[in-house]
N, C-alpha and C positions, 0 to 999 in steps of 0.2 A: 504494499500500499503507499511507497514512498513516493510513487508519482501522483497519489492525490493531496492536492491544496485547501488545507481547511480554511473556508473563509470566516468563519468564528473567528479562529485566532488571527486574520491576518486584513479583517474589515473594522477601522477604528468605528467610533459609535459616533452617531451624526446628532449634535447638538439640536436641531432643528426636529423637534415634536413633529412626527407625521402617523399617515394611518399606517393601523398596524400594530404601535407600540403600546404596551403595557403600561397601564398606571393605577395609582392606587386612589380612590376619592377622600378627600379630608376635606373639613369646615363644612360638610353637608347641611349644616345648620343654616348658615349664609345663603346657599344657593338654593334652597328648599323656599325660604322664606320669602327670598324675591323671584321665586318662578310662580306662586299665585297669588290671585287677588286677595286683598285682605279680608273680605268676605268670607273667601273661601276657607283660610289660613285660622286655624285653631291650634292649641300648646300640644292636645292630642294625637292631632294629624302630622304635626311636627315632630314630636318624639318616634312616634311611628315609623316614617319615613328616616329619621337621623339614624335612628337605630338599625335599617336595614341597611342602608347605603354607605354609611362610615365606614373606612377601612376596608372596603372591598375592592376589589381589584378587578380590571375590566381592561379591552381591548379599545383602541380609539379606531370610530369606524368612520370619521371623517373631520376636516377641519372647518369650521364655519367661519373664521377670520382670524386672518395675522394682524402681526402690526405693520404700519406703513414704514416705507425706508427712513423715514426722519425720527423713525423709535428707537430708544436706546436697544431695542433688541430687534432689528428690522427682520420680517421674512418670518418670526415665530409666531405659533399658535397663541392665539387671544383667547378663543372660543372654539371649542371641540365637541362632539358628538361620539359618546363614549356605551358601546354595549357591555353590559355584566351577566352574569352567569346567575338564575335565581333558581328555585327548586322544581319548576315546570318550562326550564328552557331558556333560552337567552333574552335579555328584555332591549331591546334598542329603540324604545321610544321613551323614554323616562329619563336617560341622559342625555337633553339636547339642550346643545347652548351652556357648556360646561365650563367656566373662565376658569385658564389657566392656575389663578390662585386656590383651586378648590380640589389640585390635583399635587400627586408627587408620581413622577417616571419611574419606573420600577426597571432597574439595571441590576446588570451582572449576574452572579450565580441565583439571585431570589427571580430573575428574569428566566434564566435558564430551564427553572425548575419547572417555573409556572408553564411553562412552554413546552415541558416533557424533554428535554434533551438531555441526555448521558454524559457530560462533560469529561468523565473518565473514558467512555469508551470514545467519543471524538477527539479527546488528545492521543491517542492510540496511535 
């Protein structure tokens, strides 16, 4: 297997968040509170949603908006859509327009494990 190049070992991590990246949802109370009309929002609703999605790992399905060229981080995602796994399948409709302040990108061994990559096997 000496003639096979392991792309995982030779490709640097792109600093620009993109479709297919893994993210962990954080600060969900702020996201959900801003996502509903005040009439529809109540503390019970807030607690249920925050408990359900806070800390959940999902996959970026699309980039909704990027920062302008004049921004401190030009081209970086500002708002994204995230698919999250639930008991009855993947939910692609709830996490729409999530601001980047409500997520942490999952990189390194944690991302490899979630993707199902066996790094010991890859490094052989």
